[in-house]
C-alpha distance (Angstrom), angle and dihedral (degrees) to the residues before:
residue distance angle dihedral
M1 . . .
K2 3.81 . .
M3 3.81 90.2 .
L4 3.81 90.4 51.0
R5 3.80 91.7 50.9
L6 3.80 90.3 48.2
F7 3.81 90.7 50.7
V8 3.83 91.3 50.3
V9 3.83 92.0 49.2
I10 3.81 92.3 49.3
H11 3.80 91.5 47.0
L12 3.82 91.6 50.9
L13 3.80 91.8 48.1
V14 3.81 92.4 50.7
F15 3.82 91.0 46.2
S16 3.81 93.8 48.7
N17 3.81 91.6 46.7
S18 3.81 90.5 52.1
L19 3.79 89.7 52.3
F20 3.79 93.7 50.0
S21 3.81 93.0 44.6
Q22 3.81 95.5 48.4
Q23 3.76 112.9 119.7
T24 3.79 122.1 -121.3
G25 3.78 124.1 -132.0
G26 3.78 134.7 -171.0
I27 3.80 129.6 -156.6
F28 3.79 104.2 -140.8
Y29 3.81 98.2 175.3
I30 3.80 135.1 27.6
S31 3.79 118.8 179.1
F32 3.80 113.4 -170.8
R33 3.82 109.6 174.9
L34 3.80 127.0 -177.0
D35 3.80 124.1 -159.3
E36 3.80 107.2 -123.5
L37 3.82 89.9 -141.9
L38 3.79 87.1 68.6
T39 3.81 99.5 41.5
N40 3.83 107.2 35.9
D41 3.80 112.0 90.9
V42 3.81 96.9 -169.5
K43 3.79 127.4 13.7
V44 3.81 122.9 -174.2
T45 3.80 118.2 -167.3
F46 3.81 123.7 -168.9
N47 3.78 100.6 -152.5
D48 3.82 95.5 -168.4
R49 3.84 95.3 56.7
N50 3.79 130.0 86.7
F51 3.82 96.2 -167.7
F52 3.82 128.1 45.2
S53 3.77 85.5 3.5
A54 3.81 97.5 156.4
Y55 3.76 145.0 20.5
A56 3.78 132.5 -171.7
E57 3.79 138.7 -165.2
A58 3.80 121.6 -136.3
P59 3.83 134.0 161.9
I60 3.81 116.0 -98.4
F61 3.80 114.1 -111.4
P62 3.84 105.7 -123.8
Q63 3.80 119.5 -127.0
D64 3.80 94.1 -124.8
L65 3.80 90.6 61.0
V66 3.81 90.9 47.3
D67 3.81 88.9 52.5
S68 3.81 90.8 47.1
I69 3.81 90.4 52.8
K70 3.80 91.4 52.1
I71 3.81 92.0 48.6
A72 3.83 90.9 49.4
I73 3.81 90.6 51.1
E74 3.81 91.7 49.0
K75 3.80 91.1 51.2
K76 3.80 94.5 46.6
M77 3.81 94.6 47.8
S78 3.81 90.9 45.9
E79 3.81 87.9 56.4
K80 3.80 93.8 44.2
L81 3.80 95.7 48.3
Q82 3.81 98.5 32.3
A83 3.78 89.1 -127.4
N84 3.77 140.0 108.4
V85 3.82 99.1 -95.8
T86 3.81 122.6 -175.0
C87 3.79 136.2 162.3
M88 3.80 116.0 -93.8
Y89 3.79 128.2 -164.1
R90 3.78 137.6 -157.2
E91 3.80 117.0 -130.1
N92 3.79 128.3 -138.5
K93 3.82 124.0 -133.6
N94 3.80 90.6 -82.3
G95 3.79 93.2 53.6
K96 3.80 93.8 -106.6
L97 3.78 118.2 141.7
I98 3.80 114.4 -108.6
T99 3.81 111.5 -133.7
T100 3.79 139.6 158.6
I101 3.81 111.0 -72.0
G102 3.79 100.4 -146.7
L103 3.81 103.1 -109.4
A104 3.82 126.4 150.0
G105 3.79 94.6 13.8
E106 3.81 95.8 -50.2
L107 3.80 119.6 135.6
E108 3.78 113.4 -114.2
G109 3.79 126.2 -132.1
M110 3.81 97.5 46.2
P111 3.82 123.5 130.5
V112 3.79 112.0 -95.3
D113 3.79 124.0 -173.8
T114 3.78 140.0 122.8
K115 3.78 121.3 -99.1
S116 3.79 94.0 -119.4
A117 3.81 93.7 48.6
A118 3.80 91.8 46.5
I119 3.82 92.2 51.6
K120 3.80 91.4 46.7
S121 3.81 95.9 49.9
N122 3.82 101.8 36.1
E123 3.78 135.6 55.8
R124 3.79 105.6 -138.7
D125 3.77 133.2 133.3
I126 3.82 94.2 -136.6
Y127 3.82 132.8 31.2
V128 3.80 120.1 -158.7
R129 3.80 136.0 -159.7
F130 3.82 116.2 -167.6
D131 3.83 124.8 -168.9
V132 3.80 127.7 -170.9
N133 3.80 123.7 -178.7
V134 3.80 123.2 -174.8
S135 3.77 106.8 -168.9
S136 3.78 146.1 156.5
S137 3.78 110.8 -102.8
G138 3.81 92.5 -160.1
G139 3.78 125.9 -110.3
Y140 3.77 123.9 179.0
T141 3.79 137.9 -46.5
V142 3.81 127.0 -151.4
T143 3.81 118.1 -163.3
L144 3.79 121.5 -162.2
A145 3.81 118.7 177.1
N146 3.81 105.2 -62.1
N147 3.81 96.6 -9.9
S148 3.77 132.2 76.9
K149 3.79 126.8 -170.1
S150 3.77 119.4 -160.0
K151 3.77 136.9 -178.2
F152 3.78 120.3 -151.1
K153 3.78 120.5 -164.6
P154 3.83 114.3 -151.0
M155 3.79 118.2 -128.4
L156 3.80 126.8 -175.6
S157 3.78 123.2 -160.1
I158 3.80 128.4 -173.8
Q159 3.79 126.2 -165.6
A160 3.79 126.3 177.2
S161 3.79 130.6 -177.4
A162 3.81 128.6 -175.4
F163 3.79 130.3 -163.8
D164 3.79 135.1 -169.4
A165 3.81 124.4 -125.2
S166 3.82 90.6 -84.5
G167 3.81 91.5 56.3
K168 3.80 95.1 -107.6
Q169 3.79 115.4 143.3
I170 3.80 111.5 -114.5
F171 3.80 101.2 166.8
S172 3.81 137.7 28.6
E173 3.77 129.7 166.8
K174 3.80 137.3 160.7
K175 3.80 134.1 -167.1
T176 3.81 131.4 -177.3
V177 3.80 124.5 -167.8
K178 3.82 121.0 -170.0
D179 3.80 105.7 165.0
F180 3.82 98.7 102.6
G181 3.81 102.6 110.0
Q182 3.79 126.6 -118.7
L183 3.80 138.2 -67.6
K184 3.79 124.0 -146.6
S185 3.79 127.7 -141.4
I186 3.79 134.6 -177.4
E187 3.81 125.7 -154.4
R188 3.78 127.2 -163.0
T189 3.79 127.4 -176.1
S190 3.81 124.9 -161.5
A191 3.79 118.6 -109.0
D192 3.81 92.6 -104.8
G193 3.79 91.5 48.5
S194 3.81 94.4 -121.6
V195 3.83 100.1 115.6
T196 3.80 131.3 40.0
V197 3.82 122.5 -171.5
R198 3.79 123.4 -168.4
K199 3.80 121.7 -167.2
S200 3.78 115.0 -168.2
E201 3.74 145.3 -178.0
I202 3.78 102.1 -120.5
L203 3.77 144.5 -162.9
Y204 3.79 111.3 -111.9
P205 3.82 121.4 -148.3
E206 3.80 91.1 -100.7
D207 3.83 90.1 52.6
I208 3.79 91.5 50.6
Y209 3.80 91.7 48.1
L210 3.82 92.3 51.8
M211 3.81 90.9 46.5
F212 3.78 89.7 51.8
I213 3.81 93.6 48.7
Q214 3.82 89.8 50.0
A215 3.80 92.2 50.5
L216 3.81 91.6 43.8
S217 3.80 90.9 54.0
E218 3.82 88.1 57.9
F219 3.80 93.8 44.3
């Protein structure tokens, strides 16, 4: 019985020491970019205009999926770096968190800061940048008279870099996954060439999330 108690005490001491000695990490930047060819359902282009020459329709990425992506990244980088890694944000003068604003196909609500500023304003052992790019890797296009039919093949790439408190890179890894099938699109241009309409099969937010989780599991 005494030996059992001694074993339990030693085990608890080792466990508590590992908790206290665990390094902390902060994700200062997450870039999650989506190719508009894969996410825009309908795109209308006015070829004879210089301003407001096009508009497109795409599903809105729900906040709960954005939050789930951030949590998945935190968990994966914690495992990779053997540290407690969480997202960290810079604040503006009014105390509001500064995040990505969702322009040019980028998901909004992600942490966005520079490495040097993050190191200067936070006390972490490790600083992480995480990049995700969901793109079309090409395929083939067939043009017949006034119509063109294209196939776009989705591709998802992940790249992560980690730095110590001096700014020195201590980790870098990249993963690309292409096995997601293909999406079709059809383009039609008016007889006078002034308007082009493209109707596409698209990736919905839930599709993109599942693709990301698949790629992350292989990262």
